[in-house]
C-alpha positions as CSV (number, residue, x, y, z in Angstrom):
1,X,-5.9,22.2,62.4
2,X,-3.9,24.1,59.9
3,X,-2.9,22.7,56.5
4,X,-1.1,23.9,53.5
5,X,-2.9,24.5,50.2
6,X,-1.3,22.8,47.2
7,X,-1.8,25.1,44.2
8,X,-1.1,22.3,41.8
9,X,-4.5,21.0,42.7
10,X,-6.1,24.0,40.9
11,X,-5.6,25.4,37.4
12,X,-5.9,29.0,38.4
13,X,-7.9,31.4,40.6
14,X,-11.2,30.6,38.7
15,X,-10.7,26.9,39.4
16,X,-10.2,27.6,43.1
17,X,-13.3,29.8,43.2
18,X,-15.4,27.1,41.6
19,X,-14.0,24.6,44.1
20,X,-15.1,26.9,47.0
21,X,-18.5,27.5,45.4
22,X,-19.1,23.8,45.1
23,X,-17.7,23.1,48.6
24,X,-20.0,25.7,50.2
25,X,-23.0,24.6,48.0
26,X,-23.4,28.2,46.7
27,X,-25.5,29.2,43.7
28,X,-23.3,30.4,41.0
29,X,-26.0,32.6,39.4
30,X,-26.5,34.5,42.7
31,X,-23.0,34.4,44.0
32,X,-22.4,35.8,47.5
33,X,-19.3,37.9,46.9
34,X,-18.7,38.7,50.6
35,X,-18.8,35.1,51.7
36,X,-16.7,33.7,48.8
37,X,-14.1,36.5,49.3
38,X,-13.6,35.4,53.0
39,X,-13.2,31.8,51.9
40,X,-10.9,32.7,49.1
41,X,-8.6,34.8,51.4
42,X,-8.5,32.0,53.9
43,X,-7.1,29.7,51.2
44,X,-4.6,32.4,50.1
45,X,-3.3,32.7,53.7
46,X,-2.6,29.0,53.8
47,X,-0.5,29.0,50.6
48,X,3.2,28.4,50.6
49,X,4.9,31.8,50.4
50,X,7.7,30.2,48.5
51,X,5.4,29.8,45.5
52,X,5.3,33.6,44.8
53,X,5.5,33.1,41.1
54,X,2.4,30.9,41.1
55,X,0.7,32.9,43.7
56,X,0.7,36.1,41.7
57,X,-2.4,35.4,39.7
58,X,-4.2,34.2,42.8
59,X,-3.3,37.5,44.5
60,X,-4.7,39.5,41.6
61,X,-8.0,37.8,42.0
62,X,-7.8,38.4,45.7
63,X,-7.5,42.2,45.3
64,X,-10.5,42.1,42.8
65,X,-12.6,40.3,45.3
66,X,-11.6,42.6,48.2
67,X,-12.5,45.6,46.0
68,X,-15.9,44.1,45.1
69,X,-16.6,43.3,48.7
70,X,-15.7,46.8,50.0
71,X,-17.9,48.4,47.4
72,X,-20.8,46.2,48.4
73,X,-20.3,47.2,52.1
74,X,-20.4,50.9,51.4
75,X,-23.7,52.7,51.7
76,X,-25.5,53.2,48.4
77,X,-25.0,56.6,46.9
78,X,-26.9,58.3,44.0
79,X,-24.7,58.7,41.0
80,X,-25.3,60.5,37.8
81,X,-25.9,58.2,34.9
82,X,-23.2,58.2,32.3
83,X,-23.7,57.6,28.6
84,X,-21.1,54.8,28.6
85,X,-22.3,51.6,30.3
86,X,-20.0,50.1,32.9
87,X,-20.5,46.5,33.7
88,X,-20.9,45.4,37.3
89,X,-17.7,43.7,38.4
90,X,-19.7,41.0,40.2
91,X,-21.7,40.2,37.0
92,X,-18.5,40.1,35.1
93,X,-17.0,37.6,37.6
94,X,-20.1,35.4,37.5
95,X,-20.0,35.4,33.7
96,X,-16.3,34.4,33.7
97,X,-17.0,31.6,36.2
98,X,-19.9,30.3,34.2
99,X,-17.9,30.3,31.0
100,X,-14.9,28.6,32.8
101,X,-17.2,25.9,34.2
102,X,-18.5,25.1,30.7
103,X,-15.0,24.6,29.4
104,X,-14.0,22.6,32.4
105,X,-17.1,20.3,32.1
106,X,-16.3,19.8,28.4
107,X,-12.7,18.9,29.2
108,X,-13.8,16.5,32.0
109,X,-16.1,14.7,29.5
110,X,-13.2,14.5,27.0
111,X,-10.9,13.2,29.7
112,X,-13.5,10.5,30.7
113,X,-13.9,9.5,27.0
114,X,-10.1,9.4,26.7
115,X,-9.7,7.2,29.7
116,X,-12.6,4.9,28.5
117,X,-11.0,4.6,25.1
118,X,-7.8,3.2,26.8
119,X,-9.9,0.4,28.3
120,X,-10.8,-0.9,24.8
121,X,-8.7,-3.3,22.8
122,X,-8.9,-3.4,19.0
123,X,-8.0,-6.1,16.6
124,X,-5.9,-5.5,13.6
125,X,-7.9,-5.7,10.3
126,X,-8.0,-9.2,9.0
127,X,-7.1,-10.1,5.4
128,X,-10.4,-11.1,3.7
129,X,-9.1,-11.9,0.2
130,X,-9.8,-15.6,0.6
131,X,-13.5,-14.8,1.1
132,X,-13.8,-12.5,-1.9
133,X,-16.0,-14.1,-4.6
134,X,-16.1,-13.1,-8.2
135,X,-19.8,-12.7,-9.0
136,X,-19.2,-11.8,-12.7
137,X,-20.8,-15.0,-14.0
138,X,-23.2,-15.6,-11.2
139,X,-25.8,-12.9,-12.1
140,X,-27.1,-12.1,-15.6
141,X,-25.4,-9.2,-17.4
142,X,-28.7,-7.2,-17.3
143,X,-29.1,-7.6,-13.6
144,X,-27.3,-6.1,-10.6
145,X,-27.3,-7.1,-6.9
146,X,-28.9,-3.7,-6.3
147,X,-31.7,-4.6,-8.6
148,X,-32.4,-7.6,-6.4
149,X,-32.3,-5.5,-3.3
150,X,-34.8,-3.0,-4.8
151,X,-37.1,-5.8,-5.9
152,X,-37.0,-7.3,-2.4
153,X,-37.8,-3.9,-0.8
154,X,-40.8,-3.3,-3.1
155,X,-42.0,-6.8,-2.5
156,X,-41.7,-6.4,1.3
157,X,-43.7,-3.2,1.2
158,X,-46.4,-4.8,-0.9
159,X,-46.7,-8.0,1.2
160,X,-46.7,-6.0,4.4
161,X,-49.7,-4.0,3.3
162,X,-51.7,-6.9,1.9
163,X,-51.1,-9.3,4.8
164,X,-53.8,-9.2,7.5
165,X,-52.6,-8.1,10.9
166,X,-54.0,-11.2,12.6
167,X,-51.9,-13.5,10.4
168,X,-48.7,-11.9,11.4
169,X,-47.4,-14.5,14.0
170,X,-43.9,-14.2,15.3
171,X,-41.7,-17.1,14.3
172,X,-38.5,-18.4,15.7
173,X,-35.5,-16.9,13.9
174,X,-33.6,-19.2,11.6
175,X,-30.1,-19.1,10.3
176,X,-28.9,-18.7,6.7
177,X,-27.9,-22.4,6.6
178,X,-31.4,-23.5,7.7
179,X,-33.2,-21.2,5.3
180,X,-30.8,-22.4,2.5
181,X,-31.9,-26.0,3.2
182,X,-35.5,-25.0,3.1
183,X,-35.0,-23.4,-0.3
184,X,-33.2,-26.5,-1.6
185,X,-36.2,-28.6,-0.5
186,X,-38.6,-26.1,-2.2
187,X,-36.7,-26.6,-5.5
188,X,-36.8,-30.4,-5.1
189,X,-40.6,-30.2,-4.8
190,X,-40.7,-28.0,-7.9
191,X,-38.1,-30.0,-9.9
192,X,-37.2,-28.5,-13.3
193,X,-39.5,-25.5,-12.7
194,X,-38.6,-21.8,-12.6
195,X,-39.5,-20.3,-9.3
196,X,-40.6,-16.7,-9.1
197,X,-38.3,-14.6,-6.9
198,X,-41.3,-13.4,-4.9
199,X,-42.5,-16.9,-4.1
200,X,-39.7,-17.5,-1.6
201,X,-40.6,-14.5,0.5
202,X,-43.8,-15.9,2.0
203,X,-43.5,-14.3,5.4
204,X,-43.7,-10.4,5.6
205,X,-41.1,-9.8,8.4
206,X,-37.9,-7.9,7.9
207,X,-35.7,-10.5,9.4
208,X,-37.2,-13.3,7.3
209,X,-36.8,-11.3,4.1
210,X,-33.1,-10.5,4.9
211,X,-32.3,-14.2,5.8
212,X,-34.1,-15.4,2.6
213,X,-32.3,-12.9,0.4
214,X,-28.9,-13.8,1.9
215,X,-29.7,-17.5,1.5
216,X,-30.5,-17.0,-2.2
217,X,-27.2,-15.2,-2.8
218,X,-25.4,-18.0,-0.9
219,X,-27.0,-20.7,-3.1
220,X,-26.2,-18.6,-6.2
221,X,-22.6,-18.3,-5.1
222,X,-22.4,-22.1,-4.6
223,X,-23.8,-22.5,-8.1
224,X,-26.8,-24.5,-6.9
225,X,-29.3,-22.1,-8.4
226,X,-29.2,-19.3,-11.0
227,X,-31.1,-16.1,-11.6
228,X,-32.9,-15.2,-14.8
229,X,-34.6,-12.1,-16.0
230,X,-35.8,-11.7,-19.6
231,X,-35.5,-7.9,-19.6
232,X,-35.4,-4.7,-17.5
233,X,-38.3,-4.5,-15.1
234,X,-39.4,-8.0,-15.9
235,X,-40.1,-10.6,-13.3
236,X,-37.1,-12.3,-11.7
237,X,-37.0,-16.1,-11.7
238,X,-34.8,-18.7,-10.0
239,X,-34.0,-22.2,-11.2
240,X,-31.7,-25.1,-10.3
241,X,-28.5,-25.3,-12.1
242,X,-28.0,-28.3,-14.2
């Protein structure tokens, strides 16, 4: 059954060669020039002769393949070595095919990423001005939020090292709201007392430390508690706001 080859399906003679190599399950590194030439010429013969302008580059490759095949069929002859090295046309073709395949694979990956990107839907950035809180008066002048974070990190490292392994029992995760209520109850039990910042971090797990830290900031933001520090590098205390 004869059929017409559509050149638009290929992006040039190298693309057609790669198609044939894949179709015939050939090894690109040990390309059988004789066999691939026959397959290539079979495709050329099925091309539409009205596409002469497009066919020209395919015909150039066809002549190169025929030349390589004919040289391989001739008996080996001893030749004098020349000073100037001449690359084997077959090796040159294999190298071109390997390089072309690399670029084609990269383009295919990019095309897949492009298609995937078009399946995603993004939401326009929301205006968050109503959630912005002025913390100027919430934290003492000599203390920054970053100081609290560093203090929490050092405390976490210290407590992780001093806590016995057998006492580290996984607990159910709690929300910021639940942890905030626990801290409120803690202050009720220690009414009118200053609480050391460290005392609220009684479980040495990362998630618990983060939730507790965010809960403290939430309560400070709501002006339920306030932070005190007598000086740089001194202990940090929390107390209920009056």
